[in-house]
N, C-alpha and C positions, 0 to 999 in steps of 0.2 A: 248423198252426192256420189254418183257412180260413173258418170260420163267423163271422158277426158276433157280437161279444160282447154278452151281456146287461148291462143297467145295474144290476148288483149289485156292491157294493164292500165289502171288508173293510179297515178302517183299523187297522193295528197301531201303537198309540201315539197316543192322543188328547190330545196336549199342545199346545204353542203353535202348531204348524203343523197337526197332525192335526185339531184341533177346527174350525179354519177351513175346511179342506177338507170335513169332515163337514157343516158347515152349508151350504156351497155345493152339495154333492152332493144333499142332501135337498131343497133348494130347486129343484134341476133335475130332480127326479123319480127319483133313484136310490134303490134299496133299499140301505141302508147299515148295516153292522155296525161298531161302534166298540169297540176293546179297551182295557182298562186293567188293571193289576195291583192298582189301588186301588178297592175296592168303593164308596168315597164318590164316585167319578166317575160312577156309574150314573145318578143323577138328571140330571146335566148332559148326558150323552150322550143319554138318552131325551127330555129336553126339546127337543132339537134335531131330533127325529123319527127317530133311529136306534135300533137295538137294541144294548143293552149286552152285551158278551162279556167275561167274566172270564178274562184270559189274562196270564201272566207268562212272558216269553221265557227267564227263568232257571229255570223250573220245567217240565220236559218233560211232566209229567203233565197240565198244563193245555192241551196241544195238542189234546186230545180235545174241548175246548169250541169249537174253531174251526169255523165254518159253511162251507157251500159258497158260493163267490163267484168269479165269473169274473175279477175284478180285485182285486189287493191294492195298498194303499199302505203301504209300510214306513217308518215315521218315529218309532220309539220314542226317547225321550231316554235318555241315559246318566246314571245316578244313582250317583255315587261312594259314597254312603252304603250301598249294597248290599255293598260290599267285594269287588266283582268287577272284573276288568280290562276295559278297553274292548274288547280283542280278544274276550273271552268273550261280551260282550253284543252287540257290533256284528256280528261275523263268525260266531262259533260259534252264537250264538242264532238268527241268520237261517237258516243251513244246517240246524241241528237241526229248526227249525220246518218247513222245506220237506220234510224227510225224514219227519217224524212227523205232519203235519197229515192229517186224514181225507180231505181233497180238496185237490188242488193247483190254484193259479190258472192261467188261460190267459195272464194278463199280470200282471207285477209291476213296480210303480214304486218304485224305491229312492231314498231321499234320502241322498246322500253329501255331501261337503264339498270345497271348494277347497283345504283343507289337505293334500290328497293331493299337491299341487304343492310342490316343494322350492325353486323359484326364489326368489332373495332379492336380486337386483340391479336390481329395478325393471322388468324386461322384461315384455312381453306374453306371456300364455299362453292356450291354448285346448285343445280336445279332442285335438289332435295333439301337444301338448307332452309331453315325458317327465315322468313322475311318480315321484319317488323320495322319499317323504315322510320327514320328520325327526321328526315327533311321533307319539306313541302313537295318537292319534285318526286321524291321516292314514294310518298303517300299517294300522290296523284297517279303515278304510273302503275302502282300496285292496284289501285282501285280500277283503273282502265283494264288491266289484265283480267281482273275478276269479272268485270262487266263483259269482256269479250268471251270468257268461258261460258257465261250464261247465254250470250247471244248465239254462239256456235252451236250449243246444244239445242236451243229452242228453234233455230232456223235450219238445223241440219246442214250447217256449213262448216268449213275448215278455217280455224284461226291458228296462227303460229306467231308466238311472241319471241323476239330476240332481245335479250337483256344485254345491251351494248356497254362495254367499258368505255373509258375516255377516248374520244376520237381525235386523231391528229393527222397531219399530212400537209400537202401544198396549201399555203395560206393559213395554216394553223399549227405552227410550231409553238407548243405551249410555253408561255412566258419567255419567248425568245428575246424580246427587248430588254427585259430585266436581267437576263443572263448575260447579254452582251455588255450591259452597263455595270455589271457586278453589283446590282442592287441587292440588299439583304433579302433572302427568301424566307418568309414566315412559314416554317414547317419543321416537323421532326424528321430529319433525314433517314431515320431508321424505320419509319412507317412504310407500309406497302402501297404500291400503285399498280393499277391495271390499265393497259392502253391497247388501242387497236388502230392500225393504219386505215385511213378512210377508204383506200382502194380495196383492202381486204373486207371491210364492212360491205361495200357495194358488191363485191364478188360473192360474199355469203348470201346476200339478199337474192342475187340472181340464181344461185344454187338452189335456194328454196323455191323460187318461182318456176324454175325449170323442172322441178321434181314431178314425177308422173303420179305420185300418190294422190288420191282424191278422197281419202277417208274423211268422214265428218267428225273431226276431233279438234281438241284444243291442246296445243303443245307449247311448252316453254323451254327455251335453250339459252344458256349463257354464251355470249360471243365476245371473245377477247383474244389476244395473241397467246403464244405458247409459254411465255415466261413473265410472271409478275416480277416487278423490280421495286427496290426501295426508292423513295423520293431522292435520297442522296445520290444513288446511281443515275437516276434520270438526269438530274441537274449537272452532275459531273460529266456524264457522257455528252450532254448537249453542249456544255462549255468546250469540251475537247473538239467536237466537230465544228463549232463556231469560232475556234481559235480565241476563245474568251478566257479571262482569268478564272481560277478556281472559285466556285461559288461559296458564298458565306450564308449561314443560316441563322435565323433568329427564332426565339420562342414564339409559336403562333398564338394568337388570341383564340378564344373558344370558338368564335364564329368562323375562323380560318380552317378549322379541322375538317377534313374532307374524307375521312375513313381510313381504315387500316385492316385490309383483308386481302386474301389471294384468291382469285377467281379461276376456276377450272373451265376449260372449253372442251373437255373430253367427249361429252355426250354429243354435241353438235358435230364434231369431227367424225365420230364413229357413224352416226346415223346418215350423214350426208357425204361421207368420204371426201371431206374438204380439208385443205390445209391453207393457212395464211401464207401469202407470198413474202410477208415480212414477219417472221416468227418472234422477233423481239425488237427492242428499240435500236439496237446496234445496226440492224439492217434497215429499219424504217427511217431513222434519222439520217443515215448515210444517203438514202434516196432523195432527201430534201436538199442536199447541198447543191448550190447553184440553181435551184429551182424555187426556192422560197425566200 
């Protein structure tokens, strides 16, 4: 891949992240196609200046609806109500689509998750850390990353994976209702948490898409804000902004444990000269007051 890419973009999955990238891309003059398996999303996607594409990654026959686009952003949400495994949706759905789409992208931006990391003793992790995921989601996303690396090499295309930490923002203040009601929070308040404001996630995606590099490679980057926090700090800071009582914590069940690691974003910031607008939750949660 040596020619400069055209500014046309297919966004597979116009949900919490996809719609924000769609809006940014249309504002920046991109030709954007937005997919959803839900017809009722058509008006919202078209109102943002994009073309609606009816596509369901679990229905191979809808692959014929996919348009020609130099760049793809792959960020569909996993819907448990469909009765499919996360492996079927995240990994198999991606590879099947790449095999069956009428035209393949020159560049694919894949949104993965920091749950691919298994570390649980509070240590720092980055792109060079081993990933042996323990959860079904982590396993499925790691398998998709590996499949993409093979696809990029065989098709001489560019694939970029962003391992996103927990997303929050307007409409998604994590456990807001429980904090306001002072319900006991099942967690160890001394364990580490990694978060990213949704607007910063969208900004990072556009930074990648606007990059002029067209090398045929596969790259993986960790994407999170600048400061990991303990769960205790997250809930206490949330309570303060919400004018709620001091949170109380209970011992979590085994299935409630969601990790204990600190994720570095150094490499992505260096390569793309990017900084989050909300470097930590103090800034990020403050921005949600009176908007969430």
